C-alpha positions as CSV (number, residue, x, y, z in Angstrom):
1,X,1.2,15.4,-11.8
2,X,-1.4,12.7,-11.5
3,X,-0.6,12.1,-7.8
4,X,-0.8,15.8,-7.2
5,X,-4.3,16.0,-8.7
6,X,-5.4,13.0,-6.7
7,X,-4.1,14.7,-3.5
8,X,-6.0,17.9,-4.4
9,X,-9.2,15.9,-4.9
10,X,-8.6,14.1,-1.5
11,X,-8.2,17.5,0.3
12,X,-11.4,18.7,-1.4
13,X,-13.4,15.6,-0.4
14,X,-12.1,16.1,3.2
15,X,-12.9,19.8,3.0
16,X,-9.4,20.5,4.2
17,X,-8.1,23.9,3.0
18,X,-4.7,23.7,1.2
19,X,-2.2,25.8,-0.7
20,X,-0.7,24.7,-4.0
21,X,2.1,25.9,-6.3
22,X,2.7,24.7,-9.8
23,X,5.9,25.5,-11.6
24,X,5.7,26.7,-15.2
25,X,6.9,23.3,-16.6
26,X,4.6,21.4,-14.2
27,X,7.5,19.3,-13.0
28,X,7.6,20.1,-9.3
29,X,4.0,20.9,-8.1
30,X,3.6,21.4,-4.3
31,X,0.4,20.9,-2.4
32,X,0.2,21.3,1.4
33,X,-2.6,21.6,3.9
34,X,-2.8,25.2,5.3
35,X,-1.9,23.9,8.7
36,X,1.5,22.7,7.4
37,X,2.3,25.6,5.1
38,X,4.5,27.3,7.6
39,X,6.8,24.2,7.7
40,X,7.5,24.8,4.0
41,X,8.2,28.5,4.5
42,X,4.9,29.5,3.1
43,X,3.1,32.3,4.9
44,X,-0.4,33.5,4.0
45,X,-3.2,35.8,5.1
46,X,-6.5,35.1,3.4
47,X,-9.5,37.0,4.7
48,X,-9.5,36.1,8.5
49,X,-7.1,33.1,8.1
50,X,-3.4,33.5,8.6
51,X,-0.5,31.3,9.6
52,X,1.7,34.3,10.5
53,X,2.4,35.0,14.1
54,X,2.8,38.7,14.2
55,X,4.7,38.5,17.5
56,X,7.5,36.7,15.7
57,X,10.0,38.5,13.5
58,X,9.6,38.1,9.8
59,X,11.8,35.5,8.0
60,X,15.3,36.9,7.6
61,X,15.8,36.0,4.0
62,X,13.4,37.6,1.5
63,X,12.2,35.6,-1.4
64,X,14.7,35.9,-4.2
65,X,13.8,35.0,-7.8
66,X,16.6,34.3,-10.3
67,X,15.5,34.7,-13.9
68,X,16.9,32.1,-16.3
69,X,16.2,33.2,-19.8
70,X,15.6,30.3,-22.3
71,X,17.8,30.1,-25.4
72,X,16.6,32.4,-28.2
73,X,16.1,29.4,-30.6
74,X,13.7,27.7,-28.2
75,X,11.8,31.0,-27.7
76,X,11.6,31.5,-31.4
77,X,10.2,28.0,-32.0
78,X,7.4,28.6,-29.4
79,X,6.7,32.1,-30.8
80,X,6.3,30.7,-34.3
81,X,4.0,28.0,-33.0
82,X,1.7,30.5,-31.3
83,X,1.7,32.7,-34.4
84,X,0.6,29.7,-36.5
85,X,-2.1,28.8,-34.1
86,X,-3.4,32.4,-34.0
87,X,-3.4,32.5,-37.8
88,X,-5.4,29.3,-38.1
89,X,-7.9,30.6,-35.5
90,X,-8.2,33.8,-37.5
91,X,-8.8,31.9,-40.7
92,X,-11.3,29.6,-39.0
93,X,-13.3,32.6,-37.7
94,X,-13.6,34.0,-41.2
95,X,-15.1,30.8,-42.7
């Protein structure tokens, strides 16, 4: 992740527009200059900027997301942690 942040800072210093995607677990972040986004299958239209050639046909395969539920025990552990944090915030606010 450190390399990714350094790359984002470098694009910022160069004033080069870029797209980034960060997965939930922050294990496989992706950062690409706008000029290279199409090579990664990323199409965008932001205000007057787009990398989509409307004369070409759209990609044949639509984006497909496959949900993978986490085990109930892992979810329960996280849920309980959040509940504990909320409770301690509530107690701190009352002091």
